[in-house]
C-alpha positions as CSV (number, residue, x, y, z in Angstrom):
1,X,-8.7,61.9,31.7
2,X,-8.5,64.5,28.7
3,X,-4.9,64.3,27.6
4,X,-3.5,66.4,24.8
5,X,-0.6,65.2,22.8
6,X,2.5,67.0,21.7
7,X,3.7,67.4,18.6
8,X,7.0,70.0,18.3
9,X,5.7,73.0,20.8
10,X,2.4,72.9,19.5
11,X,-0.8,71.3,21.6
12,X,-3.4,70.3,19.3
13,X,-6.5,68.5,20.9
14,X,-8.6,68.3,17.7
15,X,-5.5,66.6,16.1
16,X,-6.3,63.6,18.5
17,X,-9.1,61.7,16.7
18,X,-7.4,62.1,13.5
19,X,-4.6,60.6,14.4
20,X,-6.3,57.9,16.4
21,X,-8.2,57.0,13.3
22,X,-4.7,57.1,11.4
23,X,-3.3,55.0,14.3
24,X,-6.5,52.4,13.8
25,X,-5.9,52.1,9.9
26,X,-2.5,51.5,10.4
27,X,-2.7,49.3,12.8
28,X,-5.4,47.0,11.5
29,X,-3.6,47.5,7.7
30,X,-0.3,45.9,9.5
31,X,-2.1,43.2,11.4
32,X,-3.8,42.0,8.0
33,X,-0.8,42.2,6.1
34,X,0.6,40.0,9.5
35,X,-1.5,37.4,9.0
36,X,-1.6,37.1,5.2
37,X,2.2,36.7,5.8
38,X,1.5,33.9,8.1
39,X,-1.4,32.5,6.1
40,X,1.3,32.3,3.4
41,X,4.0,30.3,4.9
42,X,1.5,28.4,6.5
43,X,-0.3,27.7,3.3
44,X,3.5,26.2,2.0
45,X,4.3,24.3,5.8
46,X,3.6,21.1,3.9
47,X,6.3,21.1,1.5
48,X,9.7,19.9,2.5
49,X,12.5,18.0,1.2
50,X,15.4,15.4,1.9
51,X,18.5,16.3,2.1
52,X,20.6,13.4,1.6
53,X,24.5,13.3,1.8
54,X,25.6,10.4,-0.2
55,X,27.8,12.6,-2.1
56,X,31.3,14.3,-2.5
57,X,30.2,17.1,-4.4
58,X,27.7,18.7,-2.2
59,X,27.4,22.7,-1.7
60,X,28.4,24.3,1.6
61,X,25.8,23.8,4.3
62,X,25.5,27.9,4.6
63,X,24.9,27.8,0.7
64,X,22.3,25.0,1.0
65,X,20.5,27.3,3.6
66,X,20.6,30.4,1.7
67,X,19.2,28.3,-1.3
68,X,16.5,26.8,0.6
69,X,15.2,30.5,1.6
70,X,14.9,31.1,-1.4
71,X,12.2,28.5,-1.9
72,X,8.8,27.9,-0.7
73,X,10.2,24.5,1.3
74,X,9.6,24.9,4.8
75,X,11.2,21.8,5.6
76,X,14.4,20.1,5.3
77,X,14.6,15.9,6.1
78,X,18.3,14.6,7.2
79,X,19.6,11.1,6.7
80,X,21.1,12.1,10.1
81,X,22.1,15.1,12.6
82,X,25.1,16.9,11.2
83,X,26.2,19.3,13.5
84,X,27.1,21.4,9.9
85,X,23.9,21.7,8.9
86,X,21.7,22.2,11.8
87,X,23.9,25.2,12.6
88,X,23.5,26.6,9.3
89,X,19.9,26.1,9.3
90,X,19.6,28.3,12.5
91,X,17.3,31.3,12.7
92,X,15.9,30.9,9.3
93,X,12.6,29.2,10.7
94,X,12.8,26.0,8.5
95,X,11.8,23.4,10.4
96,X,14.6,20.3,10.6
97,X,13.9,16.5,11.1
98,X,17.2,14.4,12.2
99,X,17.6,11.0,12.6
100,X,19.6,8.6,14.6
101,X,21.1,6.0,12.9
102,X,20.0,1.9,12.2
103,X,23.1,1.0,14.3
104,X,22.7,3.3,17.4
105,X,19.0,1.7,17.4
106,X,20.3,-1.0,20.3
107,X,22.2,1.2,22.7
108,X,19.2,3.7,22.6
109,X,17.4,0.9,23.6
110,X,18.9,0.2,26.3
111,X,20.7,2.5,27.9
112,X,18.5,5.6,28.8
113,X,21.8,7.5,29.4
114,X,22.8,7.1,25.8
115,X,19.4,8.3,24.3
116,X,20.3,11.6,27.2
117,X,23.5,11.9,25.5
118,X,22.2,11.6,22.1
119,X,19.3,14.5,22.8
120,X,21.6,16.8,24.3
121,X,23.4,16.6,21.8
122,X,21.4,16.5,18.7
123,X,18.8,18.2,19.7
124,X,19.3,20.5,22.9
125,X,22.4,21.7,21.4
126,X,20.6,23.8,19.0
127,X,17.3,24.2,19.6
128,X,15.2,26.7,19.2
129,X,17.7,28.2,17.0
130,X,17.8,25.3,15.2
131,X,14.0,24.8,14.2
132,X,14.0,21.0,15.3
133,X,10.7,19.3,14.7
134,X,10.9,15.7,14.2
135,X,13.7,12.6,15.4
136,X,13.0,9.5,13.4
137,X,14.3,6.5,15.2
138,X,15.9,4.7,12.0
139,X,15.1,5.0,8.5
140,X,12.7,1.6,7.3
141,X,13.9,-0.7,10.1
142,X,11.1,-3.4,10.2
143,X,11.9,-3.9,6.3
144,X,15.7,-4.7,7.3
145,X,14.9,-8.0,8.2
146,X,16.9,-7.2,11.2
147,X,15.5,-8.7,14.4
148,X,17.7,-7.1,16.7
149,X,16.9,-4.2,15.7
150,X,13.1,-4.6,14.7
151,X,12.9,-6.0,18.6
152,X,14.7,-2.3,19.8
153,X,13.2,0.1,17.9
154,X,10.4,1.1,20.0
155,X,12.2,1.0,23.4
156,X,14.8,3.3,21.3
157,X,12.1,5.5,20.4
158,X,10.9,5.6,24.4
159,X,13.8,6.1,25.4
160,X,14.3,9.6,23.2
161,X,10.8,10.7,24.0
162,X,12.2,10.4,27.8
163,X,15.2,12.1,27.1
164,X,13.3,14.5,25.0
165,X,10.5,15.4,27.8
166,X,13.5,15.6,30.3
167,X,14.6,18.6,28.5
168,X,11.1,20.3,28.5
169,X,11.4,19.0,24.5
170,X,8.5,16.4,24.8
171,X,5.7,19.1,23.2
172,X,7.9,20.8,20.7
173,X,9.8,17.5,19.4
174,X,8.1,14.3,17.9
175,X,9.5,11.0,18.0
176,X,8.9,8.8,15.1
177,X,10.8,6.0,12.3
178,X,10.2,6.0,8.5
179,X,8.5,3.1,7.2
180,X,8.6,1.4,3.7
181,X,5.7,1.5,1.3
182,X,6.2,-3.0,1.4
183,X,5.2,-2.7,4.8
184,X,1.2,-3.0,3.0
185,X,0.3,-6.8,2.5
186,X,-2.7,-4.8,0.0
187,X,-3.1,-1.6,-1.5
188,X,-4.9,-1.6,-4.2
189,X,-8.2,-0.8,-3.8
190,X,-7.3,1.6,-1.5
191,X,-10.0,0.8,0.6
192,X,-8.7,-2.8,0.8
193,X,-5.0,-1.2,2.4
194,X,-3.7,-3.9,4.9
195,X,-0.7,-4.3,6.6
196,X,1.3,-7.0,6.3
197,X,0.2,-9.6,9.6
198,X,3.9,-10.7,10.3
199,X,4.1,-7.5,11.3
200,X,1.3,-7.0,13.3
201,X,2.6,-6.9,16.8
202,X,5.4,-4.5,16.1
203,X,3.6,-2.2,13.8
204,X,0.6,-2.4,17.0
205,X,3.3,-1.2,19.5
206,X,4.8,1.6,17.2
207,X,1.3,2.8,16.4
208,X,0.3,3.2,20.0
209,X,3.4,4.9,20.5
210,X,2.5,7.2,17.7
211,X,-1.3,7.5,18.8
212,X,0.1,8.5,22.5
213,X,2.6,10.8,21.8
214,X,0.7,12.8,18.9
215,X,3.8,12.0,16.2
216,X,3.1,11.4,12.8
217,X,3.5,7.5,10.9
218,X,6.1,8.0,8.0
219,X,6.2,6.6,4.6
220,X,7.7,6.7,1.6
221,X,5.2,6.3,-1.2
222,X,6.7,6.0,-4.8
223,X,4.5,6.2,-7.9
224,X,7.6,5.8,-9.8
225,X,8.1,2.6,-9.0
226,X,4.5,1.6,-9.7
227,X,4.9,2.4,-13.0
228,X,7.8,0.3,-13.8
229,X,6.2,-2.6,-12.2
230,X,3.2,-1.9,-15.0
231,X,4.6,0.9,-17.7
232,X,1.4,1.1,-19.7
233,X,0.8,4.8,-20.9
234,X,-2.9,5.1,-19.2
235,X,-0.3,3.7,-15.7
236,X,2.2,6.5,-16.6
237,X,-1.1,9.6,-16.6
238,X,-2.0,8.3,-13.1
239,X,1.2,8.4,-11.5
240,X,1.5,11.7,-13.1
241,X,-1.4,13.8,-12.1
242,X,-2.3,13.8,-15.5
243,X,-5.9,13.0,-17.1
244,X,-7.1,9.5,-17.5
245,X,-9.3,7.3,-17.0
246,X,-9.1,7.3,-13.1
247,X,-8.9,3.6,-10.7
248,X,-12.3,2.9,-9.4
249,X,-12.6,2.0,-5.7
250,X,-15.8,-0.5,-5.3
251,X,-16.3,-0.5,-1.8
252,X,-16.0,3.7,-1.5
253,X,-17.2,4.6,-5.1
254,X,-14.3,7.0,-5.5
255,X,-12.6,7.1,-8.5
256,X,-8.8,7.7,-7.6
257,X,-7.3,10.3,-10.4
258,X,-3.7,9.8,-9.3
259,X,-1.8,7.3,-7.8
260,X,0.1,9.6,-4.6
261,X,-3.5,10.0,-3.5
262,X,-4.6,6.5,-3.4
263,X,-1.2,5.2,-2.1
264,X,-1.8,7.7,0.3
265,X,-5.4,6.7,0.7
266,X,-3.9,2.7,1.2
267,X,-2.3,3.6,4.4
268,X,-5.0,5.2,5.4
269,X,-7.3,2.6,5.4
270,X,-4.2,0.1,6.7
271,X,-4.0,2.8,9.6
272,X,-8.1,3.1,10.6
273,X,-7.7,-1.2,9.9
274,X,-5.9,-1.6,13.2
275,X,-8.4,1.2,15.4
276,X,-5.6,4.4,14.8
277,X,-7.5,6.6,12.6
278,X,-6.4,9.6,14.6
279,X,-2.5,8.9,13.5
280,X,-1.7,11.3,10.9
281,X,0.5,10.6,7.8
282,X,3.4,12.1,7.1
283,X,5.3,11.2,3.4
284,X,8.8,11.3,4.2
285,X,10.0,10.6,0.6
286,X,8.3,10.9,-2.9
287,X,10.2,11.5,-5.8
288,X,10.8,11.0,-9.6
289,X,14.5,10.7,-11.1
290,X,15.1,12.5,-14.0
291,X,17.4,10.2,-15.5
292,X,18.2,6.4,-15.6
293,X,19.9,3.5,-17.6
294,X,18.5,2.5,-20.8
295,X,16.2,-0.3,-19.2
296,X,14.6,2.1,-16.6
297,X,11.2,2.9,-18.3
298,X,9.8,6.5,-17.1
299,X,13.2,7.8,-16.0
300,X,12.8,11.3,-17.9
301,X,13.4,14.9,-17.2
302,X,9.6,15.6,-18.6
303,X,8.4,12.8,-16.4
304,X,10.3,14.2,-13.1
305,X,9.6,17.7,-13.8
306,X,5.8,16.4,-14.4
307,X,5.4,14.1,-11.2
308,X,7.0,16.6,-8.8
309,X,5.3,19.9,-10.3
310,X,2.0,18.7,-10.5
311,X,2.3,17.2,-7.1
312,X,3.2,20.7,-5.6
313,X,0.7,22.0,-7.2
314,X,-1.5,19.3,-5.5
315,X,-0.7,19.7,-2.5
316,X,-1.3,23.7,-2.9
317,X,-4.9,22.7,-3.8
318,X,-5.2,21.8,-0.1
319,X,-7.9,19.3,-1.9
320,X,-6.3,16.2,0.1
321,X,-6.8,13.0,-0.8
322,X,-10.8,11.2,-1.3
323,X,-10.3,9.8,2.8
324,X,-8.7,13.0,3.8
325,X,-10.2,15.9,1.8
326,X,-9.9,19.1,2.3
327,X,-5.8,19.7,4.0
328,X,-2.3,18.3,2.5
329,X,-0.2,15.7,3.7
330,X,3.0,17.0,4.9
331,X,5.1,16.0,1.9
332,X,9.3,16.0,1.9
333,X,10.3,15.5,-2.1
334,X,13.5,13.2,-3.0
335,X,15.9,15.0,-3.0
336,X,17.3,18.4,-2.5
337,X,20.3,17.3,-4.7
338,X,21.8,14.5,-6.6
339,X,23.9,12.2,-4.7
340,X,26.8,11.0,-6.7
341,X,28.3,8.5,-4.7
342,X,24.7,6.2,-4.1
343,X,25.3,2.4,-5.9
344,X,22.8,1.1,-7.8
345,X,21.6,2.1,-11.1
346,X,21.5,5.4,-12.6
347,X,18.3,6.6,-11.3
348,X,19.6,6.5,-8.1
349,X,22.0,9.0,-8.7
350,X,19.1,11.2,-10.1
351,X,16.0,12.6,-7.9
352,X,17.9,16.1,-7.3
353,X,15.7,19.0,-7.8
354,X,18.5,21.2,-7.5
355,X,22.1,21.0,-9.0
356,X,25.3,20.8,-6.2
357,X,27.5,22.9,-8.6
358,X,25.4,26.2,-9.0
359,X,22.7,25.9,-7.2
360,X,20.0,26.2,-10.0
361,X,17.1,24.0,-10.7
362,X,17.4,20.8,-12.9
363,X,14.1,21.0,-13.6
364,X,11.3,24.0,-12.5
365,X,8.2,22.6,-10.2
366,X,7.7,26.3,-9.1
367,X,9.4,26.4,-5.7
368,X,11.0,29.4,-5.9
369,X,9.5,32.3,-4.0
370,X,9.0,33.9,-7.4
371,X,7.3,31.6,-9.0
372,X,4.5,30.8,-10.1
373,X,4.1,27.1,-11.8
374,X,1.6,25.9,-13.9
375,X,0.8,21.6,-14.0
376,X,3.1,20.2,-16.5
377,X,3.0,17.1,-18.7
378,X,5.4,15.4,-20.9
379,X,5.6,16.9,-24.2
380,X,4.6,13.5,-25.9
381,X,1.5,13.1,-24.0
382,X,0.0,15.6,-25.7
383,X,-1.6,15.7,-29.1
384,X,-1.2,19.0,-30.6
385,X,-4.3,21.5,-31.0
386,X,-4.6,23.5,-34.2
387,X,-5.9,26.7,-33.7
388,X,-9.1,27.3,-35.2
389,X,-10.2,30.2,-37.6
390,X,-13.7,30.2,-36.7
391,X,-14.8,32.5,-34.0
392,X,-16.0,30.5,-30.8
393,X,-18.7,30.9,-29.0
394,X,-18.8,31.0,-25.3
395,X,-19.1,27.9,-23.3
396,X,-18.6,26.9,-20.0
397,X,-17.4,23.2,-18.8
398,X,-19.8,21.6,-16.2
399,X,-20.8,18.3,-15.0
400,X,-23.1,16.1,-16.9
401,X,-26.7,15.2,-15.6
402,X,-27.0,12.1,-13.7
403,X,-23.0,11.8,-12.6
404,X,-23.0,9.9,-9.3
405,X,-21.4,12.0,-6.4
406,X,-18.3,9.9,-6.4
407,X,-17.8,10.9,-10.0
408,X,-18.1,14.5,-9.4
409,X,-16.1,14.0,-5.8
410,X,-13.3,12.6,-7.8
411,X,-13.4,15.0,-10.6
412,X,-13.4,18.1,-8.1
413,X,-10.1,16.6,-6.5
414,X,-8.8,16.1,-10.1
415,X,-9.2,19.5,-11.4
416,X,-8.3,21.4,-8.0
417,X,-5.2,18.9,-8.1
418,X,-3.9,20.3,-10.7
419,X,-2.8,24.1,-9.1
420,X,-6.0,26.2,-10.4
421,X,-7.7,28.1,-7.7
422,X,-10.0,26.3,-5.7
423,X,-10.2,28.8,-2.7
424,X,-13.6,30.3,-4.4
425,X,-15.5,27.5,-3.5
426,X,-14.0,27.4,0.3
427,X,-16.0,28.2,3.0
428,X,-16.1,32.5,3.1
429,X,-15.1,32.2,-0.8
430,X,-17.3,34.0,-3.6
431,X,-18.7,30.5,-4.9
432,X,-18.6,29.3,-1.7
433,X,-22.9,29.4,-2.1
434,X,-24.9,27.4,-3.0
435,X,-22.8,24.9,-0.8
436,X,-23.2,21.2,-3.3
437,X,-20.9,19.0,-4.4
438,X,-22.3,19.8,-7.7
439,X,-22.0,23.7,-7.9
440,X,-18.3,23.2,-6.7
441,X,-17.4,20.8,-9.5
442,X,-18.4,22.9,-12.0
443,X,-16.8,25.7,-11.0
444,X,-13.2,23.3,-10.7
445,X,-14.1,21.9,-14.0
446,X,-14.6,25.2,-16.3
447,X,-11.7,26.7,-14.2
448,X,-9.2,23.7,-15.1
449,X,-11.2,24.3,-18.8
450,X,-9.9,27.5,-19.1
451,X,-6.2,27.3,-17.7
452,X,-5.8,24.4,-20.2
453,X,-6.6,26.2,-23.1
454,X,-10.0,25.2,-23.5
455,X,-9.2,22.6,-25.5
456,X,-12.6,20.1,-25.5
457,X,-10.2,17.6,-24.5
458,X,-10.1,18.9,-20.8
459,X,-13.9,19.2,-20.2
460,X,-14.2,15.2,-19.9
461,X,-12.9,13.9,-16.8
462,X,-14.2,10.3,-17.2
463,X,-16.8,11.6,-19.6
464,X,-18.5,13.1,-16.5
465,X,-18.2,16.5,-17.7
466,X,-19.9,18.6,-20.9
467,X,-19.4,22.0,-22.6
468,X,-22.4,24.1,-22.5
469,X,-23.9,27.5,-23.5
470,X,-25.8,28.1,-20.6
471,X,-23.7,30.3,-18.1
472,X,-23.7,28.7,-14.6
473,X,-22.9,31.8,-13.0
474,X,-24.7,32.6,-9.4
475,X,-25.4,35.8,-8.0
476,X,-21.8,36.8,-6.7
477,X,-19.6,33.9,-8.5
478,X,-19.4,34.6,-12.1
479,X,-18.2,31.7,-13.8
480,X,-15.7,32.8,-17.0
481,X,-16.4,31.4,-20.2
482,X,-14.5,30.1,-22.8
483,X,-14.6,31.5,-26.5
484,X,-16.1,35.1,-27.0
């Protein structure tokens, strides 16, 4: 049918093609903008934060909700199910993780009606306006040593899951529990990671549940505590994602360049060893204190900024870990605010990323939507660089000949984990071809070298790289060169 479009009092069939073309252009533009917005949102979906409440000076939940919306944080983990916070986060799109108290576990396990009432009061009452995504049943229950809690943990999780299913939310809200890294009997090297056999039966039941329901295995890795037990400069650099020789895993031939990847991969190995290769890992807590007592080595604002800032950059790089490459593990930073009523040393009350009195950043790790954070390092860890007055020759940072694939992969992971843009060497990127490990490592090494001020020491990569006057650029892929 040949229809006409009325524009005021004018009937113009000749206008139809141009108008339809405009519609198509506008529609395409809007669709592209929407896809870019969705992709950007997805790209940050793996960054969460812990919201502890052991304090008497916390801002109002509504103020916190506004603060979170000004950041790239997409998920919040609560240690309970505070209704004021859950309500304040309604219609923000922020994912909410809630939890049952450890003390409620026996009742949840023995009384399905108690579990149903808990789910109705803490999930159904707020969903979907408040985007509850996960219920953690207790926190570090196995390491509590309370056999009554441990024996009731799995039945409690099953009853919560059944209650969610009954409310038609079982496929939207997952159920899990959070574990301490102390569950591991061995974690070094990462490939030899195994859980303590004394917890084998309990873990098998929990992991079978995780596997069957698609819920994650949540763990609390803290490189800070690893450094405290081994306070050498090279350990600090390893923990802070800074340049270091790495730690070689002879079983996999992987040279690990940071403690976070090593700890997460040790958990991956332990899960695989028990036959649960499909259970995903979530980092429920990780952080670094910015202040401590005189005997708390490493608890400084410089180190806290370096760890959290470089961790955020590492997650955004999508490099993943050597055993789980190409994607970032969902990670909840500890913590949103200081908790001034926590007992123990000063460090326990000094993990806050934001100040509770005025909501400003304790230090900037690049979480603001308007900021673009570069990797950070303690000033004491960097040697001063004296500018040269001589003209520089063009130079590119490239892999040395004869470097093994394992070393190249480790260097690639390290460089992309420092916040540089490795998108061009992803599938579809301008520098994806040639699709070789050497070419991809060269691109990442060179970009890291350039963004590090062209300091020759930043083209070392544990002696796997060198400066070259030969331009490695290929058709369609330009490698910027240092110097003139």
